[in-house]
N, C-alpha and C positions, 0 to 999 in steps of 0.2 A: 573463541569459544566462552572459555571458561572463565580469562582473564579479564572478559567486557561484561560477565554474570555478574563476577567477583566486584564490578566496579560498581554496577548496579546496585551492588547491594548497598553496598556502603550510603549511594549518595538517594538510597528508596524508588530506583527511576523500574517503574512495574511493566512498562509498556516505551514504546517504543517516542512517545509524544513525551515524556517525565524527563523534565531539565534537572540540574537539578539549582537551588534557591542560591541566589549573592549571600556570599558567608557575613554577617556581623561584622561592622570595622573596627571594632569593641575586642572581639572577637582573635582580628586580625593584629592589634596592636596589643592584647594582653602577649598571648604567645608569641609572638617577636620579641618582648622584655625575659621572656622567659628564654626562653632556650639562644646560641650564639649565631646556630645555625645548620642548619638541614642535616648537613651530618653528625651531629649530638645526639638529633633524632635518631638518625643510623646505629653509632653504637649503642643506644639505651636499647634500642633493638635488636642486639643483636646480643648485647651483652645479657638481654634474658628471652633466649631463645625455646624455654620451656613455658610462659608466656604465665608465670607463674607472676609476676608482678605486676600486674594487669587484670589480677579477679578485684582487688576492690575497686573496679569500678562497675563490676558487676550487678548492678541492679541499674544501675541508669544501661547497661546492654541490654539487661531484661526489657527496659522501655521501650530502647530503638527494637528490640526482637519483638518488640505488641507493635509496631506502629508499624515495622516492615508487613506482616503479618495481617495490620486490617487492610494497608493499601496492597495485599494481594488480592484477599479477599474482593476486593471491588472490579478487579480486573481477570475469574479464574481460568478465562481462556487464552488467553496470551502463550502464546509460548515464555517468552523469559520469566514468568511467575511459576510456569510448567515447570522450566529448570533450575528457577530462585526454590523451589518445595521438596526435590531430591538433594539437597543442602542439609547435610546432619544439622540437625538445632546447637552440641556443643563448636561446630566450626564457627559459625551464629555469633554465639557469645563474644569465642574468640576476641574470632574482629571489630565484633562491636564496644566489648572490655577494652584494646588499647588502646580504639579508637578515643575512645573520653576518659582516659589513662592522662594522653597525654592533657589535660583541660578542656576536650572542643565539647564542645555539648551536639556537634555533628559533622563526619565529614563532608567542607562544602568548599573544594576550590577556590581561587580571585579569579576566575577564565577572562570576567572582563575588566578587571583595572593592573589583575598583576600576572607574570609574565613565569613559564615552564618552571623558570631558575631562580626565581626569587624564594627568601626564606620560609617562607611560609605554604607556598606552596610544592617547595622541594620541598619539605617534611610528610604534607598529606603523599606526595611521589610514594617518598620511603614506609610511608606508615599502608597505603596500598598494594605496594610490592612485597612490603614484607609479612602485612598474615597471610599475601594470597602466597606466598610458597609454602604457609606453615601450613595454611586449609587444603592447601594440593597436595602433600607431603602425605597430608595423615586418609586423602584418596577420596577431600569432599567436591571433587568435582570430576570424579572417575563417570560419570554418564555424558560425558563428553568427551571422552575418552582422550585426554592433553597430551600432547607426547613431554615425560616427564625428564628425557638428556635437556631441555633445553632449560630446565626449572631453575635452575639457579646462576644461567646465564643471565647478566646482570644488564649485558648490554644488548641482547633481545629481545628482557621480560621489559626495559626502558621504553623503546623505540615501540615497541605495540602497545606501552602506556599512553606512551606520545602523541602517536599518530591516533589513539581513541580519543582522549581526554583531551586536549589537547589541536588536535583536528575535527576528528568528527563531533564531537560535545561541545566544543566551545563550540564550531556554526547553526548549532544547534540554536545553543544561548543568546548567539546573536540577532540570529532570524525573526529570534521571537523577542526581543528585544524592540526591533526593527515594527516587523506590524507582528503585535499580540496574538494568543491567536494561532496564529500562522502552520502552524507545527501540526493541532490538531484535522486542521482544514486536509495540507496536502497529505496525512494517512487515509484518510477521508475518501478521498482522492484515491490515492493510490490501493486500496482498496474501492473503490469501485470501479478503478482501473484492470483491476485481475481480473473479480469476479464476471467482467465483462467482455474481456479477452473468452473467461471462461465459459459464458453460457453459448459468444459466437460458433465456438467450438463444437458444442455442441452442437447445438441447428448445423452447424458446416456439413459435421461426421453422420446426421440423419437423414438431412436432405440427401446426401452422396448414400449412405448406403442404400437409401429407398427407391436409389432408380430416380430420383425429380430430376431432373436437365438442367444444365450446365449457369444455363439461363437464368433459372431460380436461385440454384446454387448463389452464385455473385449476390444474393442476398444474402450471404452468412459470410464473405472473405475478408469482408473490410469492420476491425471493432467500432468502426464509430457507427456501423447503419443499428448498431444494439444503442436500447437505452445504460442509460446507470443504475443503482441503486441505490440506498439508503438502508438501514436497519430497521425495522416496527416496531414504534416506542412500544405502540399498545398492545404487542404479544408479538407472534412468531414469523417466522416472515421477513419480506423486502417487501419496502415500500418504490415502488417506479416510480421516475423522476421523467417529467413528459418534454417529449423532445419534438417540438417544434416546428418546426421544418419535413419532418416522417410525416409519409400517406396513410392516413389512417386504414384504410385497405389494405396497407403493408405489416400493421400492427396486427390487426387482425389474423391474418397471415400465419407471424411468426404465435402468433395465444396456439391458437390451432396446432403451430407444429409443438408448439412447445406438450400442448395437455399429451396427442399423441407419442411423441417420444416420451415424457413421465412414463406413461402408462404402456410400456415397451414392454416385454421382459424375455431372459433368456428360457428358449425350451430345451433346446440339446445341449446331454451331455459335456461339460466344457468350455459352453460358452460363460464368458462371463456373465453374472449375475452384479446389478446396480445396486450392491450394501448399498448406499450412502442414500436416504432416500432425503432430496431435491426438498426446500424452505421453501413454498411460498411463494411465488411473485405479486404484490398486490397492487393496483393503481391505488398511485397519492390522493386521497379526498381530496388534496390543497389543489389537487393537480399544481404541482412546482414543479421548477425547471432549474436544476442545481450548475455549477458553475462552466462542466463539462461541457452540459446535456447539449449545447451551441454547437459546439466543434459536427464538424458534416466529412461524412466519407466521401473521398475523390475518385474509391475506383468499388460502384456503385451499382444496378441498371436506373437508368433515369423515371419512370414510376417508385421505384423510393420516396423521391420527393413528392410531397402534397404541391401540386400542380400550382396551386393560388401562390403559392411561397416558391417556387420557380421562379416563376411570370413574373414576379414581383421584384431579384436583381435582376444585374446589371450586364450588359450582355459580355462582358468576359465573363464573369463567370456562366452565365447558360453553354455559352461554347462548349467550356471543359467538359461536357456531359453531351456536343452533337454527336455522338458513337460510340457513347452508350443503349445496350442493349434493352430491353420491354421485359420482364420479370411476369407479369401477371394478366391478363384480362380486367377489364374492369368491373370493379364490382361489381353492380348489375348480370356481372355474364357470368360468374361464378357460384357455385351451392355451397350454402354456408356448411363446416364439416367435410367436407368432400374430400377422401384423400386420394382418390384413383379418379382426378376427371381428365379430357380425353387431352386437353393442354398441356399434362404433364412428363409428359415427351413425347409434342410434338413436336416434327423438325420444322427449324427460321423459321421457312418460305413459308410453309402453313398456317403457323403458330400468330407471323404479321400477316395473314390474308382473311384471318380468320377471325381475330382478337388482336391485335398488338399495332399493326393501325391506329386504326381507334383512341385506346389509348396514347400512344405518340401525339397524335390530333390535340390533347389537351394542354400539350405545350412550348411553348414561345420559343422557339429555338433560333437562333439565329439565320436570318438570310444571307448570300454569298456574298450578296451587299454590304450586308453589314461585317459579316468576317474581313470580308476586303478593308474596308475603313478602319475598322482596326489594327489589322494588320499596319498601316498608310499612316495612323499614329500612331505605333515604337514604332515606326523604321522615325518618323520627325521626331518622338522623343530623344534616339539612339543619338542624330546627328545634332541636334543640343547641347 
């Protein structure tokens, strides 16, 4: 983490969507005319270990530092920013002053057109590693608890550097060039997946701890049962993305459970209190559907699906859910906001007789003849 943060400081990456800008061709040519090899840069660095000769670039360093501060202010909740904010200012000034002392306007490796061992990229590697050693030796990264025994092991540091810069960062650069905006979009989706997983787990725990039947708990077993969300640009909380395939009745049940779950409090000594207040989840006014909203759960009750959506799917799809349980009665058989209905713990046989069979009848499940025909089609395909 310490070395990665150091590299992110060098090119001003304040979040995981930040990638280094391409270097100017004139900068590369000028640098290569000025220095004969990367080792020459290394000798200059090691010959000025006290960093005194780099103070002439201090004005440019201050400008780079201000630019970094501005970037950090734009994403204050980023863990990367939090790590950067604890690096002492004198260390940051040393880092940027060293870069500028070599006539470089910024630390920008040539990840697209160059190689790790080229003169220009090799020199930037030397600068990055040397400034990291200087900063770490003065405990600038002590909040990461780095193992300082490896600080002067060039082979280890170089391996870590190249793995991060020439594998991870370069892959991001190439992906972004191939599909602009893909990095930010992937991060947004990863965040949505994480939020959705956390919410599914909370719902499942609430249903289990409050004695709801296992068939009802199944509504919170698969993460794909849960809608994803986006940050609300108009204020606090999140906007819930539409999930077309889901039964509106199930959505109403989720809302009821969430309201009860958020309001629940610890009442006995020793119980864990929910000290983190959940941000509100608000239905998206534009009723949008995200790129991952249309992904469907495999292990869920049949009535998770909206009947009209389910019945519009082909036989092969509908056959996947032929043995799926029924979780809830029909909407008209439920009392709004009733957390203790008679069907909450009802045995399967009684539930199906009183409620479930009427729900199951809403779904066009494949007949045995259709299933047999499907198997015959599969057999013929294998023979061909």
